[in-house]
C-alpha positions as CSV (number, residue, x, y, z in Angstrom):
1,M,27.2,9.4,25.5
2,L,24.1,10.9,27.0
3,L,20.9,10.5,25.2
4,H,20.3,14.2,25.8
5,D,23.2,15.1,23.5
6,L,21.8,13.0,20.7
7,V,18.2,14.4,21.2
8,S,19.5,17.9,21.2
9,T,21.4,17.3,18.0
10,S,18.3,15.8,16.4
11,A,16.3,18.9,17.4
12,E,19.0,21.2,16.0
13,V,18.9,19.3,12.7
14,A,15.2,19.4,12.5
15,S,15.1,23.2,13.2
16,T,17.0,24.1,10.0
17,R,16.4,23.6,6.3
18,S,20.0,24.0,5.4
19,R,21.6,20.7,4.5
20,K,25.0,22.2,5.3
21,A,23.9,23.1,8.8
22,K,22.4,19.7,9.3
23,V,25.6,18.0,8.2
24,A,27.6,20.2,10.5
25,A,25.5,19.4,13.5
26,L,25.6,15.7,12.9
27,A,29.4,15.8,12.3
28,S,29.9,17.7,15.6
29,L,28.0,15.0,17.5
30,L,29.7,12.1,15.8
31,S,33.2,13.6,16.4
32,R,32.4,13.6,20.1
33,T,31.0,10.0,20.1
34,P,33.2,7.2,21.6
35,T,34.3,4.9,18.8
36,E,32.6,1.8,20.3
37,E,29.3,3.7,20.4
38,V,29.3,5.3,17.0
39,G,27.4,2.5,15.3
40,L,24.6,2.8,17.8
41,V,24.5,6.6,17.6
42,V,24.4,6.4,13.7
43,S,21.5,4.0,13.9
44,Y,19.5,6.3,16.2
45,L,20.3,9.4,14.2
46,S,19.0,7.5,11.1
47,G,15.8,6.9,13.0
48,R,16.1,3.2,13.6
49,L,16.6,0.8,16.5
50,L,19.1,-1.9,16.1
51,Q,16.6,-4.5,17.2
52,R,14.3,-5.8,14.5
53,R,11.5,-6.6,17.0
54,T,10.9,-5.1,20.4
55,G,7.2,-5.8,21.0
56,V,6.8,-2.1,21.8
57,G,4.4,-0.1,19.6
58,W,2.4,3.1,19.7
59,R,-0.3,1.6,22.0
60,S,2.4,0.7,24.6
61,L,3.4,4.4,24.6
62,T,0.0,6.1,25.0
63,S,0.5,6.3,28.8
64,L,4.0,7.1,30.0
65,P,5.4,7.8,33.5
66,D,6.3,11.3,34.6
67,P,9.5,12.4,32.9
68,A,12.8,12.8,34.7
69,D,13.8,16.3,35.7
70,E,17.4,16.0,34.6
71,P,19.1,14.0,31.8
72,S,21.0,10.9,33.0
73,L,20.1,8.2,30.4
74,T,22.9,7.1,28.0
75,V,22.4,5.8,24.5
76,V,24.0,2.5,25.6
77,E,21.5,2.1,28.4
78,V,18.7,2.8,25.9
79,H,20.1,0.1,23.6
80,E,20.3,-2.4,26.5
81,A,16.8,-1.7,27.6
82,F,15.4,-2.3,24.1
83,E,17.6,-5.4,23.8
84,S,16.0,-6.8,27.0
85,L,12.5,-5.9,25.7
86,S,13.1,-7.7,22.4
87,A,14.0,-10.9,24.3
88,L,10.7,-11.1,26.1
89,A,8.3,-13.8,25.0
90,G,5.7,-16.2,26.4
91,P,3.2,-15.9,29.3
92,G,3.7,-12.8,31.3
93,S,5.8,-11.0,28.7
94,A,3.2,-8.3,28.2
95,S,3.4,-7.3,31.8
96,S,7.2,-7.5,31.9
97,R,7.4,-5.4,28.7
98,A,5.1,-2.8,30.2
99,T,7.3,-2.7,33.3
100,G,10.4,-2.4,31.1
101,V,8.9,0.5,29.1
102,A,7.9,2.3,32.2
103,S,11.4,1.9,33.7
104,L,13.1,3.2,30.5
105,F,10.8,6.1,29.9
106,G,10.7,7.0,33.5
107,R,14.4,7.8,33.4
108,A,14.0,10.0,30.3
109,T,13.2,13.8,30.3
110,A,10.1,15.1,28.5
111,E,12.1,15.9,25.4
112,E,13.8,12.4,25.5
113,Q,10.4,10.7,26.0
114,Q,9.0,12.4,22.9
115,W,12.1,11.5,20.8
116,L,12.2,7.9,22.0
117,R,8.5,7.5,21.1
118,G,9.4,8.7,17.6
119,L,12.3,6.2,17.4
120,V,10.1,3.3,18.4
121,T,7.2,4.2,16.0
122,G,9.4,5.2,13.1
123,E,8.4,8.9,13.5
124,V,11.8,10.6,14.0
125,R,11.2,13.6,11.8
126,Q,14.3,15.7,11.6
127,G,14.7,16.1,7.9
128,A,17.9,14.1,7.8
129,L,18.1,10.3,7.9
130,D,20.6,7.9,6.4
131,A,21.9,9.9,3.5
132,V,22.6,13.0,5.5
133,V,24.0,11.0,8.4
134,Q,26.5,9.6,5.9
135,E,27.6,13.1,5.0
136,G,28.0,13.9,8.7
137,L,30.0,10.7,9.2
138,A,32.3,11.7,6.3
139,V,33.0,15.1,7.7
140,A,33.6,13.8,11.2
141,G,36.0,11.1,10.0
142,G,37.7,13.3,7.4
143,V,36.8,10.8,4.7
144,P,35.5,11.6,1.2
145,L,31.7,11.1,1.0
146,T,32.0,8.8,-2.0
147,V,34.2,6.5,0.0
148,V,31.7,6.4,2.9
149,R,28.7,5.8,0.6
150,R,30.5,3.0,-1.3
151,A,31.6,1.2,1.9
152,A,28.0,1.5,3.3
153,M,26.6,0.0,0.1
154,L,29.0,-2.8,0.1
155,A,28.6,-3.6,3.8
156,G,24.8,-3.3,3.6
157,S,24.4,-0.4,6.0
158,T,25.9,2.8,7.4
159,V,25.9,1.3,10.9
160,A,28.3,-1.5,9.7
161,I,31.0,1.0,8.6
162,A,30.6,3.8,11.1
163,E,33.2,2.6,13.6
164,A,35.8,2.1,10.8
165,A,35.1,5.5,9.3
166,L,35.8,7.3,12.6
167,G,38.4,5.1,14.0
168,E,40.5,4.2,10.9
169,G,39.4,6.7,8.2
170,E,39.7,5.9,4.5
171,A,42.1,3.0,5.0
172,G,39.6,1.3,7.3
173,L,36.8,1.8,4.8
174,A,38.9,0.3,2.0
175,R,38.4,-3.1,3.7
176,F,34.8,-3.1,2.6
177,R,34.9,-4.6,-0.8
178,L,32.6,-6.8,-2.8
179,E,32.8,-10.3,-1.4
180,V,31.1,-13.3,-2.9
181,G,28.7,-14.5,-0.2
182,R,28.2,-11.0,1.4
183,P,25.1,-9.3,-0.2
184,V,25.3,-5.7,-1.3
185,L,22.5,-3.2,-1.7
186,P,21.0,-3.4,-5.2
187,M,21.2,-0.5,-7.7
188,L,17.8,1.1,-8.2
189,A,16.1,2.9,-11.1
190,S,14.5,6.3,-11.2
191,S,11.3,6.9,-13.1
192,A,10.2,8.6,-16.3
193,P,6.7,9.2,-17.7
194,D,7.5,7.8,-21.1
195,V,10.3,6.2,-23.2
196,D,11.3,9.6,-24.8
197,A,12.0,11.1,-21.4
198,A,13.8,8.0,-20.2
199,L,16.1,8.0,-23.2
200,A,16.9,11.7,-22.7
201,K,17.7,11.0,-19.1
202,A,19.8,7.8,-19.5
203,A,21.6,8.6,-22.8
204,G,22.3,12.2,-21.9
205,D,24.3,13.0,-25.1
206,G,21.8,11.2,-27.3
207,G,23.9,8.1,-27.7
208,A,22.8,4.5,-27.6
209,V,21.0,3.0,-24.6
210,V,20.2,-0.5,-23.4
211,V,16.5,-1.2,-22.9
212,D,15.7,-4.1,-20.5
213,A,12.4,-5.8,-20.0
214,K,11.0,-4.9,-16.5
215,L,9.6,-8.1,-14.9
216,D,7.1,-8.1,-12.1
217,G,8.9,-10.6,-9.8
218,I,11.1,-10.7,-6.7
219,R,14.4,-8.9,-7.0
220,V,17.1,-11.5,-6.3
221,Q,20.9,-11.3,-5.9
222,V,22.6,-14.7,-6.4
223,H,26.1,-15.4,-5.1
224,R,28.0,-18.6,-5.9
225,D,31.3,-19.7,-4.5
226,G,31.9,-23.3,-5.5
227,D,29.0,-25.4,-4.4
228,D,27.8,-22.7,-2.0
229,V,25.0,-20.6,-3.3
230,L,23.3,-17.7,-1.6
231,V,20.0,-16.1,-2.8
232,V,18.9,-12.8,-1.2
233,T,16.0,-10.4,-1.7
234,R,16.2,-6.6,-2.4
235,S,16.2,-6.1,1.4
236,L,19.1,-8.6,1.7
237,D,17.0,-11.3,3.4
238,D,18.3,-14.9,2.8
239,I,15.7,-17.0,0.8
240,T,18.1,-19.6,-0.5
241,T,16.3,-22.6,1.0
242,R,13.0,-21.4,-0.5
243,L,14.2,-21.2,-4.1
244,P,15.9,-24.6,-4.9
245,E,15.2,-24.0,-8.6
246,V,17.2,-20.8,-8.6
247,V,20.0,-22.5,-6.7
248,A,20.0,-25.3,-9.4
249,V,20.3,-22.7,-12.2
250,A,23.2,-21.0,-10.4
251,R,25.0,-24.4,-10.1
252,S,24.4,-25.2,-13.7
253,L,26.4,-22.2,-14.9
254,R,29.9,-22.7,-16.1
255,S,31.6,-20.4,-13.6
256,E,31.9,-21.3,-9.9
257,R,32.4,-17.8,-8.6
258,F,30.0,-15.0,-9.4
259,V,27.4,-12.5,-8.2
260,L,24.3,-12.0,-10.3
261,D,21.4,-9.5,-10.1
262,G,18.0,-10.3,-11.5
263,E,14.3,-11.1,-10.9
264,A,12.7,-14.4,-10.0
265,L,9.1,-15.0,-10.9
266,A,6.5,-17.7,-11.6
267,V,5.9,-18.3,-15.3
268,G,3.0,-20.2,-16.8
269,A,3.1,-23.0,-19.3
270,D,2.4,-20.4,-22.0
271,G,5.5,-18.5,-21.1
272,R,3.6,-15.6,-19.7
273,P,4.3,-14.4,-16.1
274,R,1.9,-15.5,-13.5
275,P,0.3,-12.8,-11.1
276,F,2.7,-11.4,-8.7
277,Q,0.7,-12.8,-5.8
278,E,1.6,-16.3,-6.9
279,T,5.3,-15.4,-7.1
280,S,5.3,-13.8,-3.7
281,S,3.4,-16.7,-2.1
282,R,5.8,-19.2,-3.7
283,T,9.0,-17.4,-2.6
284,A,7.8,-17.7,0.9
285,Q,8.1,-21.5,0.9
286,A,10.2,-24.2,-0.7
287,S,7.4,-25.8,-2.8
288,G,4.6,-24.8,-5.1
289,A,4.7,-23.0,-8.5
290,V,8.1,-23.2,-10.2
291,I,10.1,-20.0,-10.0
292,S,12.5,-19.1,-12.8
293,P,15.3,-16.6,-12.5
294,F,16.0,-14.0,-15.1
295,F,19.3,-12.0,-14.7
296,F,20.2,-8.6,-16.0
297,D,23.5,-7.8,-14.4
298,V,26.7,-9.4,-13.1
299,L,28.7,-7.8,-10.3
300,H,31.6,-10.3,-10.0
301,L,32.9,-13.1,-12.2
302,D,35.8,-15.5,-11.6
303,G,37.7,-13.2,-9.2
304,E,37.1,-10.0,-11.1
305,D,34.9,-7.3,-9.5
306,L,32.8,-5.7,-12.2
307,M,30.8,-3.1,-10.2
308,E,33.0,-0.2,-11.5
309,S,33.0,-1.5,-15.0
310,P,30.8,0.1,-17.7
311,G,27.4,-1.5,-18.3
312,H,28.4,-2.8,-21.7
313,V,31.3,-4.7,-20.2
314,R,29.1,-6.2,-17.5
315,A,26.5,-7.1,-20.3
316,A,29.2,-8.9,-22.3
317,A,30.2,-10.9,-19.2
318,L,26.5,-11.7,-18.5
319,E,26.1,-13.1,-22.0
320,R,29.1,-15.3,-21.5
321,L,27.9,-16.7,-18.2
322,V,24.1,-16.9,-18.4
323,P,22.2,-18.6,-21.3
324,A,19.5,-16.6,-23.1
325,E,16.6,-18.4,-21.4
326,H,17.7,-17.0,-18.0
327,R,18.5,-13.4,-19.2
328,V,15.9,-10.6,-19.4
329,Q,15.1,-9.6,-22.9
330,R,17.3,-6.6,-24.0
331,L,17.4,-4.1,-26.8
332,E,20.3,-1.7,-27.6
333,T,19.2,1.3,-29.6
334,T,19.3,5.0,-30.2
335,S,15.8,5.2,-31.6
336,V,12.8,6.3,-29.5
337,E,10.5,4.5,-31.9
338,E,12.3,1.2,-31.5
339,A,12.3,1.6,-27.7
340,E,8.6,2.3,-27.7
341,S,7.9,-0.8,-29.8
342,F,10.0,-2.8,-27.4
343,L,8.0,-1.4,-24.5
344,A,4.7,-2.3,-26.2
345,A,5.9,-5.9,-26.8
346,Q,6.8,-6.3,-23.1
347,I,3.4,-5.0,-22.0
348,S,1.8,-7.4,-24.4
349,A,3.8,-10.3,-23.0
350,G,2.5,-9.5,-19.5
351,H,5.5,-7.7,-18.1
352,E,5.6,-4.4,-16.1
353,G,7.4,-2.2,-18.6
354,V,11.1,-1.5,-19.4
355,V,14.2,-0.1,-17.7
356,V,16.3,2.2,-19.9
357,K,20.0,2.0,-19.0
358,S,23.2,3.9,-19.8
359,P,25.7,1.4,-21.3
360,S,28.6,3.4,-19.9
361,A,27.4,3.5,-16.2
362,A,29.0,1.6,-13.4
363,Y,26.8,-0.5,-11.0
364,D,26.0,2.1,-8.3
365,A,25.0,-0.2,-5.4
366,G,22.2,1.1,-3.3
367,R,21.7,4.3,-5.3
368,R,18.9,5.5,-7.5
369,G,20.0,7.8,-10.3
370,A,19.7,8.7,-14.0
371,A,21.8,5.7,-15.2
372,W,18.8,3.4,-14.9
373,V,15.3,4.8,-15.7
374,K,12.1,2.7,-15.5
375,V,9.1,3.3,-17.6
376,K,5.7,1.7,-16.7
377,P,2.3,2.5,-18.1
378,V,0.5,5.2,-16.2
379,H,-3.3,5.0,-16.0
380,T,-5.1,8.3,-15.2
381,L,-8.5,7.8,-13.6
382,D,-11.1,10.5,-12.8
383,L,-12.4,9.3,-9.4
384,V,-14.8,10.8,-6.9
385,V,-14.0,11.1,-3.2
386,V,-17.0,9.6,-1.4
387,A,-15.6,9.3,2.1
388,V,-12.4,10.1,4.0
389,E,-10.9,8.8,7.3
390,W,-9.1,10.6,10.1
391,G,-5.3,10.2,10.1
392,S,-3.0,9.1,12.9
393,G,0.5,9.9,14.0
394,R,1.7,13.1,12.5
395,R,-1.6,13.3,10.5
396,S,-3.7,13.2,13.7
397,G,-6.5,15.8,13.5
398,L,-6.4,15.8,9.7
399,L,-8.5,13.9,7.2
400,S,-6.1,11.5,5.5
401,N,-7.4,8.2,3.9
402,I,-9.4,9.0,0.9
403,H,-12.1,6.5,-0.4
404,L,-12.4,6.6,-4.2
405,A,-15.3,5.7,-6.4
406,A,-16.0,5.7,-10.1
407,R,-19.2,6.2,-12.0
408,D,-21.2,3.2,-13.2
409,G,-24.3,4.7,-14.8
410,D,-26.0,6.6,-12.0
411,E,-24.2,4.8,-9.3
412,L,-20.8,5.3,-7.7
413,V,-18.8,2.2,-7.3
414,M,-16.1,2.1,-4.6
415,L,-12.7,1.2,-6.0
416,G,-10.3,1.5,-3.1
417,K,-8.6,4.1,-1.0
418,T,-5.3,5.9,-0.9
419,F,-3.3,8.1,1.6
420,K,0.0,8.4,-0.2
421,G,1.6,11.5,-1.8
422,M,-0.3,14.1,0.2
423,A,1.7,17.2,1.1
424,D,0.8,19.1,4.3
425,E,-1.0,21.8,2.3
426,V,-3.2,19.1,0.6
427,L,-4.0,17.5,4.0
428,A,-5.0,20.9,5.4
429,W,-7.1,21.8,2.3
430,Q,-8.9,18.5,2.1
431,T,-9.7,18.5,5.8
432,E,-11.4,21.9,5.5
433,R,-13.1,21.2,2.2
434,F,-14.3,17.6,2.8
435,L,-15.8,18.5,6.2
436,A,-17.8,21.2,4.4
437,L,-19.1,18.5,2.0
438,E,-19.9,15.9,4.7
439,T,-23.4,14.5,4.7
440,H,-23.2,11.9,7.4
441,R,-20.8,9.6,9.1
442,E,-20.4,5.8,9.1
443,G,-18.2,5.0,12.1
444,H,-15.6,7.6,12.1
445,A,-15.5,8.2,8.4
446,P,-17.2,11.3,7.0
447,R,-19.3,10.6,3.9
448,L,-19.3,13.3,1.2
449,T,-21.6,14.8,-1.4
450,P,-19.3,15.6,-4.4
451,S,-19.4,19.2,-5.7
452,P,-19.7,19.5,-9.5
453,A,-17.2,22.5,-9.6
454,E,-14.6,21.4,-7.1
455,P,-10.9,22.1,-8.0
456,A,-8.8,19.0,-8.2
457,Y,-5.6,18.1,-6.6
458,Q,-3.3,15.8,-8.6
459,Y,-0.6,13.5,-7.4
460,A,0.8,10.1,-8.0
461,G,-0.1,7.3,-5.6
462,S,-1.1,3.7,-5.3
463,A,-4.7,3.1,-4.4
464,R,-5.1,0.0,-2.2
465,R,-7.6,-2.5,-3.4
466,G,-10.9,-2.1,-1.7
467,S,-13.3,-4.8,-0.7
468,E,-16.3,-3.3,-2.5
469,R,-18.0,-4.9,-5.5
470,G,-16.7,-3.9,-8.9
471,D,-13.2,-2.9,-7.8
472,V,-11.3,-6.1,-8.4
473,T,-11.0,-6.2,-12.2
474,L,-10.2,-2.5,-12.6
475,L,-7.6,-2.3,-9.8
476,S,-6.0,-5.6,-10.6
477,Q,-5.3,-4.1,-14.1
478,A,-4.3,-0.7,-12.8
479,C,-2.0,-2.0,-10.0
480,N,0.2,-3.9,-12.4
481,S,1.6,-0.4,-13.2
482,E,2.1,2.8,-11.2
483,L,-1.5,3.9,-10.8
484,H,-1.7,7.7,-11.3
485,T,-4.8,8.7,-9.4
486,R,-6.3,12.1,-10.1
487,I,-8.3,12.9,-7.1
488,V,-11.3,14.9,-7.9
489,T,-14.5,15.9,-6.1
490,S,-16.4,16.6,-9.2
491,M,-18.4,14.1,-11.2
492,T,-17.7,13.5,-14.9
493,S,-21.5,13.5,-15.5
494,R,-24.1,15.1,-13.3
495,A,-26.4,13.0,-11.2
496,P,-30.0,13.0,-12.0
497,E,-31.9,15.9,-10.5
498,T,-34.0,14.8,-7.6
499,D,-37.3,16.1,-6.2
500,G,-36.6,18.3,-3.1
501,R,-39.2,16.4,-1.1
502,R,-37.6,13.1,-1.9
503,S,-34.2,14.4,-0.7
504,A,-35.7,15.7,2.5
505,A,-37.5,12.4,3.2
506,A,-34.3,10.4,2.4
507,A,-32.4,12.7,4.8
508,R,-35.0,12.1,7.6
509,R,-34.8,8.4,7.0
510,R,-31.0,8.3,7.3
511,A,-31.2,10.4,10.4
512,R,-33.7,8.0,12.0
513,E,-31.7,5.0,11.1
514,A,-28.6,6.6,12.6
515,E,-30.6,7.3,15.8
516,I,-31.7,3.6,16.0
517,L,-28.2,2.3,15.4
518,Q,-26.7,4.7,18.0
519,A,-29.3,3.6,20.6
520,T,-28.6,-0.1,19.8
521,R,-24.8,0.5,20.2
522,A,-25.4,2.2,23.6
523,L,-27.5,-0.7,24.9
524,F,-24.9,-3.2,23.6
525,D,-22.2,-1.4,25.5
526,E,-24.3,-1.0,28.6
527,R,-26.0,-4.4,28.9
528,G,-24.4,-6.7,26.3
529,V,-26.0,-8.1,23.2
530,R,-28.0,-10.8,24.8
531,D,-30.0,-8.4,27.0
532,A,-30.7,-5.8,24.3
533,Q,-34.3,-6.0,23.1
534,I,-36.1,-4.2,20.3
535,E,-38.5,-2.7,22.8
536,D,-35.7,-1.2,24.7
537,I,-34.1,0.2,21.6
538,A,-37.3,1.7,20.4
539,K,-37.9,3.3,23.8
540,A,-34.5,4.8,23.9
541,V,-35.2,6.5,20.6
542,G,-38.7,7.5,21.6
543,I,-40.5,5.5,18.9
544,N,-42.8,2.5,18.5
545,R,-41.1,-0.9,17.9
546,A,-43.0,-1.1,14.6
547,I,-41.0,1.9,13.3
548,V,-37.8,0.0,14.0
549,Y,-39.0,-2.7,11.6
550,R,-39.7,-0.1,8.9
551,H,-36.0,0.7,8.8
552,F,-34.6,-2.7,9.3
553,S,-35.7,-6.1,8.2
554,G,-35.4,-7.6,11.6
555,K,-33.3,-7.9,14.8
556,E,-30.5,-9.7,12.9
557,E,-30.1,-6.8,10.4
558,L,-30.1,-4.2,13.1
559,F,-27.4,-6.1,15.0
560,A,-25.4,-6.7,11.8
561,L,-25.3,-2.9,11.0
562,T,-24.4,-2.2,14.6
563,L,-21.5,-4.6,14.2
564,V,-20.4,-2.6,11.2
565,G,-19.9,0.4,13.5
566,Y,-17.6,-1.6,15.7
567,L,-15.7,-2.9,12.7
568,D,-15.2,0.6,11.4
569,E,-13.7,1.6,14.7
570,M,-11.5,-1.5,14.8
571,R,-10.3,-0.9,11.3
572,T,-9.1,2.5,12.4
573,A,-7.2,0.9,15.3
574,L,-5.7,-1.7,13.0
575,E,-4.7,0.9,10.4
576,T,-3.0,2.9,13.1
577,A,-1.1,-0.1,14.4
578,S,-0.1,-1.1,10.8
579,S,1.0,2.5,9.8
580,A,3.8,2.6,12.3
581,G,5.8,0.4,9.9
582,G,8.9,-1.6,11.0
583,P,9.7,-5.2,10.4
584,A,6.9,-7.5,9.3
585,E,6.8,-9.5,12.5
586,E,6.6,-6.4,14.6
587,R,3.9,-5.0,12.4
588,L,1.8,-8.2,12.6
589,A,2.2,-8.3,16.4
590,R,1.0,-4.7,16.7
591,I,-2.1,-5.5,14.4
592,V,-3.0,-8.6,16.4
593,G,-2.5,-6.7,19.7
594,A,-4.7,-3.9,18.5
595,F,-7.4,-6.4,17.6
596,V,-7.3,-7.9,21.0
597,D,-7.2,-4.6,22.9
598,Y,-10.2,-3.3,21.0
599,A,-12.2,-6.4,21.5
600,L,-11.4,-6.5,25.2
601,E,-12.5,-2.9,25.5
602,H,-15.8,-3.7,23.6
603,P,-17.0,-7.1,24.8
604,A,-20.3,-6.5,22.9
605,F,-18.4,-6.5,19.7
606,V,-17.3,-10.1,20.4
607,D,-20.8,-11.2,21.3
608,C,-22.3,-9.6,18.2
609,A,-19.6,-11.0,15.8
610,Q,-19.9,-14.5,17.2
611,A,-23.7,-14.4,17.1
612,L,-23.7,-13.7,13.4
613,M,-20.9,-16.2,12.7
614,R,-23.1,-19.0,14.0
615,R,-25.5,-18.5,11.1
616,S,-24.8,-19.9,7.6
617,G,-24.7,-17.7,4.6
618,P,-28.2,-18.7,3.3
619,E,-29.7,-18.0,6.8
620,L,-28.2,-14.6,6.8
621,L,-29.5,-13.8,3.3
622,D,-33.0,-14.8,4.6
623,E,-32.8,-12.5,7.6
624,I,-30.6,-9.6,6.4
625,S,-31.1,-7.4,3.3
626,E,-28.4,-7.7,0.6
627,S,-27.3,-4.1,1.1
628,A,-26.9,-4.6,4.8
629,L,-25.0,-7.9,4.3
630,F,-22.8,-6.1,1.8
631,R,-22.0,-3.4,4.4
632,L,-21.2,-6.1,6.9
633,G,-18.9,-7.9,4.5
634,R,-17.2,-4.6,3.7
635,G,-16.6,-3.9,7.4
636,I,-15.1,-7.4,8.0
637,S,-13.0,-7.4,4.8
638,G,-11.8,-3.9,5.6
639,C,-10.3,-5.2,8.8
640,L,-9.0,-8.4,7.3
641,S,-7.4,-6.5,4.4
642,I,-5.1,-4.8,6.9
643,L,-4.1,-8.2,8.4
644,S,-3.7,-9.9,5.1
645,G,-1.8,-6.9,3.7
646,A,0.7,-7.2,6.5
647,L,1.0,-11.0,5.8
648,E,1.6,-10.3,2.1
649,D,4.2,-7.7,2.8
650,G,6.0,-10.2,5.1
651,V,5.9,-12.8,2.5
652,R,7.3,-10.4,-0.1
653,A,10.1,-9.4,2.3
654,G,10.9,-13.0,3.0
655,D,9.9,-12.9,6.7
656,F,6.7,-15.0,6.4
657,S,5.9,-18.3,4.8
658,V,2.2,-18.2,4.0
659,S,0.6,-19.7,0.9
660,D,-2.8,-18.0,1.4
661,P,-2.6,-14.8,3.4
662,T,-6.4,-14.2,3.0
663,L,-7.2,-17.7,4.5
664,L,-4.8,-17.1,7.4
665,A,-6.3,-13.7,8.1
666,N,-9.8,-15.1,8.2
667,T,-8.6,-18.0,10.5
668,L,-6.9,-15.6,12.9
669,Y,-10.1,-13.4,13.0
670,A,-12.4,-16.4,13.8
671,S,-10.1,-18.1,16.3
672,G,-9.3,-14.8,17.9
673,L,-13.0,-14.2,18.6
674,G,-13.1,-17.6,20.4
675,A,-10.0,-16.9,22.4
676,L,-11.4,-13.5,23.4
677,Q,-14.4,-15.2,25.0
678,L,-11.9,-17.2,27.1
679,A,-10.3,-14.0,28.2
680,R,-13.7,-12.6,29.2
681,V,-14.6,-15.7,31.2
682,G,-11.1,-15.8,32.8
683,I,-11.4,-19.6,33.4
684,L,-9.0,-22.2,32.2
685,V,-10.2,-25.8,32.3
686,K,-7.6,-28.6,32.6
687,E,-7.2,-32.1,33.8
688,A,-5.7,-32.3,37.3
689,A,-5.6,-36.1,37.0
690,P,-7.0,-38.6,34.6
691,G,-10.7,-38.0,34.5
692,V,-10.5,-35.3,37.2
693,P,-11.1,-31.7,35.8
694,T,-10.1,-28.6,37.6
695,V,-10.5,-24.9,36.9
696,G,-7.8,-22.3,36.9
697,E,-7.5,-18.6,36.0
698,I,-6.3,-17.0,32.9
699,S,-5.6,-13.3,32.4
700,H,-6.3,-10.9,29.5
701,D,-2.5,-10.5,29.1
702,Q,-2.0,-14.3,28.7
703,V,-4.7,-14.5,26.0
704,R,-3.2,-11.5,24.2
705,D,0.3,-12.9,24.3
706,Y,-1.0,-16.3,23.1
707,L,-2.8,-14.8,20.1
708,V,0.2,-12.7,19.1
709,V,2.6,-15.6,19.4
710,S,0.2,-17.9,17.6
711,A,-0.2,-15.5,14.7
712,L,3.6,-15.1,14.4
713,A,4.1,-18.8,14.5
714,L,1.6,-19.4,11.7
715,A,2.9,-16.6,9.6
716,R,6.5,-17.9,9.9
717,G,5.3,-21.2,8.5
718,G,4.0,-23.1,11.5
719,G,0.8,-23.9,9.5
720,R,-0.3,-24.6,6.0
721,A,-2.4,-21.4,5.6
């Protein structure tokens, strides 16, 4: 099948809001697809490559060859090209990858290039991904949608059952059954704001419900067949070897053939759950804090599939199989008051909340519906928007990432930032309104003066923990539940009135400081850090050098704040690389690659960063004001938080084995700066014979590839970080 046909169908699907029309377009394409290619076509229509890692990201696609005039590229050729790209590794791989990308995209038409770029970056936006593709597959194969969905859930993906659906129909899909040892997608819970709403949703007719404790751990599915035990995560990643204590519990149970669903988490000596970070870190390796499993469902027991059985039948089977110390706490009730008391008890015990379940519901693998409803405390915070960053990808040209602060007396304390849950109209509104409120910029981030009468937008989202002082305690509490952030640009109390002359003087001072920093940055980029002198900076601004020292405590502080500007730009590049999503390893490779690319484009950044790193903390405090040092720390930690966040997500997904993501992020930053000096010099020293040194050449690509490969090796468990 030509890629052109698939791209045309994707455009047709994107052009309509009618679900029926989308399904019809997808079914028409799938019915024309050769059986042996249907899995590939389904994957592409769902917006995913079959390869977990290709090494190709948004930066690789910023400059593409001229498009082809006529379509000739097939979907199989696209798959083969990405398969070859995914196999590249080692010295010279970056150059080979660039050549491969140019070859593939050079054969694509303009429309195909745009669509392929979206496929690589996870930006295929057609208003129809896996769920609608399943409907199209059902129509094309003449199979009931429920049969297609069930087979996909049991097989773990739509791609796995696509060929059988079209080639063999319902009879072929019937082969996909629950098998002990083959993971299935877990059943998921919808949300409700409170217990009353959850009971109304789950009970329906007002009957009894089951209320389970909701634990803040790693979702695990445990399969046992004799002595063989398999433990997988929510994303079906195998973590059996990392959780020997879970394996031991499974082998201690009386049955030798079962499938259990539950949570695994670290529990302290007092019986209270440890912070989630300890659980996620421990589940990335085979040693450390003890992990205990707590099960809440059973899908198979002693040859009997229980997925279609009512919840109360599965609950009885669970009680027969699993002792109380390894089952989640459970309450069966018709009373809202009893359920609320149970929720309060779980929160007091350190758990997330509760899940309200219908006792008559089957186990709907891979689905999120009304049969299971989670309730977690919601904290509403009135926060002030103090800065906002430009978006990337489909948000390019719009202000996206919001910096949030809370009042502490007369001060605003930065708490964190968020970019989730914003509809297009909100993005458009805030871009116009926030630019009107802008006072100045730090790097690329507009800083705002809040208006006391600004209307508020309200939405649910999770604010990322910031690096500023005062945020850790508040957000560590709030992020244990779904943080409901009410974004406001008004203050809960008015700031003290200021004298107009003082405001004007402060504005002039900020403007002069910005001029000095801009001149310093220009000299850094032109001459390098070593040759930039205070006299030259003052001359560039048109002032006496003494005025420079009125604004900055010394050369070190001026250089530190100039470095902050570089760090803010780098953070934007790292955020863009991270936001493309994808598997953890691919995301980490993009982030490290973006770090290297930015540093090579700005050699003064490397010099400035290394010059400051050579000084101890006490020395910096002697030479740099506390506020400037705080801004420097915020700039560095802002970059490191993106890297450590990717590492933590990889640990949580089971892809990485890192006990301390923050330490590894700092190590990669420091060692990366040293390796970048090597790239700048381009000289590789080695021993030609014992005692005889020789000098060779090393390219930027070699250093880049080395840093990416090293980061991945350490993240996979090649080090103790």
